[in-house]
Structure formats: structure tokens, C-alpha cells
C-alpha positions in Angstrom: 0.0 0.0 0.0 1.3 3.4 1.1 4.7 2.1 2.2 5.3 0.6 -1.3 4.2 4.0 -2.9 6.8 5.8 -0.6 9.5 3.4 -1.8 8.7 4.0 -5.4 8.5 7.8 -4.9 11.9 7.9 -3.2 13.7 6.3 -6.2 14.3 9.6 -8.1 15.4 11.3 -4.9 18.0 8.7 -4.2 19.1 8.5 -7.9 19.5 12.3 -8.0 21.7 12.3 -4.8 24.0 9.7 -6.3 24.2 11.2 -9.8 23.9 14.9 -9.0 21.3 15.3 -11.7 17.6 15.6 -10.9 16.6 15.7 -14.5 18.4 12.5 -15.5 17.0 10.7 -12.5 13.5 11.9 -13.2 13.6 11.1 -16.9 15.0 7.6 -16.3 12.4 6.9 -13.6 9.5 8.2 -15.7 10.6 6.1 -18.7 10.9 2.9 -16.7 8.4 3.1 -13.9 5.7 5.8 -14.4 3.9 3.9 -17.2 3.1 1.2 -14.6 1.7 3.7 -12.1 -1.7 1.9 -11.9 0.1 -1.2 -10.4 1.1 1.1 -7.5 -2.4 2.5 -7.1 -1.5 5.9 -8.6 -2.2 7.7 -11.8 0.5 8.3 -14.4 0.2 12.1 -13.9 0.6 12.0 -10.1 3.5 9.6 -10.2 5.3 11.6 -12.9 4.8 14.8 -10.9 6.1 13.2 -7.7 9.1 11.8 -9.6 9.9 15.3 -10.9 9.6 16.9 -7.4 11.6 14.2 -5.7 14.3 14.3 -8.4 14.8 18.0 -7.8 14.8 17.6 -4.1 17.6 14.9 -4.5 19.6 17.3 -6.8 19.5 19.9 -4.0 20.7 17.2 -1.6 23.7 16.1 -3.7 27.2 17.4 -3.4 27.8 16.3 -7.0 25.2 18.7 -8.5 26.8 21.3 -10.7 25.0 24.2 -9.1 26.0 23.0 -5.7 29.7 22.8 -6.7 29.5 26.4 -8.2 27.7 27.7 -5.1 30.3 26.1 -2.8 33.1 27.5 -4.9 31.7 31.0 -4.7 31.2 30.7 -1.0 34.7 29.2 -0.5 33.4 26.0 1.3 33.1 22.4 0.5 29.9 21.2 -1.3 29.4 18.8 1.7 29.2 21.8 4.0 26.2 23.1 2.0 24.6 19.7 1.7 24.7 19.2 5.4 22.2 22.1 5.6 20.1 21.5 2.5 19.7 17.7 2.6 17.7 17.5 5.9 15.3 20.3 4.6 14.9 18.5 1.3 14.1 15.2 3.0 11.5 16.9 5.2 10.0 18.4 2.0 10.0 15.0 0.4 8.1 13.5 3.3 5.7 16.5 3.2 5.0 15.9 -0.5 4.5 12.2 0.2 1.7 13.0 2.7 0.2 15.7 0.6 0.3 13.7 -2.6 
């Protein structure tokens, strides 16, 4: 049920953290999983939307994201210093989207 939906919704988030790209994670997920949304008790539109949102939250939680590296360079800190502050907030937002969606 709902726990299975949460696991499915988290995939783009986790893929984006690992790759540093929210778009690549979202596109890959939407090509492979979203067409089967009915099997997870969801509509294609809602699963695609949640994949896009969670992929972007993952990008903002990744020290490998290009924007994060540039921001860290401008601030003169490690990308990990920024991620320590953004990742918890993005995870809370992901949980919020889960309960609202």
C-alpha cells in the first residue's frame, strides 16, 4: 500500500543524490516506472509529478550537482558543508510531498 508507494516515490530522490542530476534521475524513472503507475495504485500524472519533485529535491541534496559545486566554490566552502544544511530540509520536504500527494 502506502509504504510501497513511498519506496517508489523515493527512487528519483536517491538516484539524484547519487548522480547529482535531478533531470536525469526523473527522466530515467519516468521512462521505466511511471507507465506502470496503476500497479502502484496511482495515476501516471501524479507519479510523474512526484518523480519530478523528488528528483529535484535529490539534486538539491547532492554534493555532486553542478549548481552545488558552483555555489560552494563562490562561498569558499566544500559542497558537503552546504549539503549538510540542504539535505535535511529537502528530505523533510519530500516527506511532506508524500503525505500531501
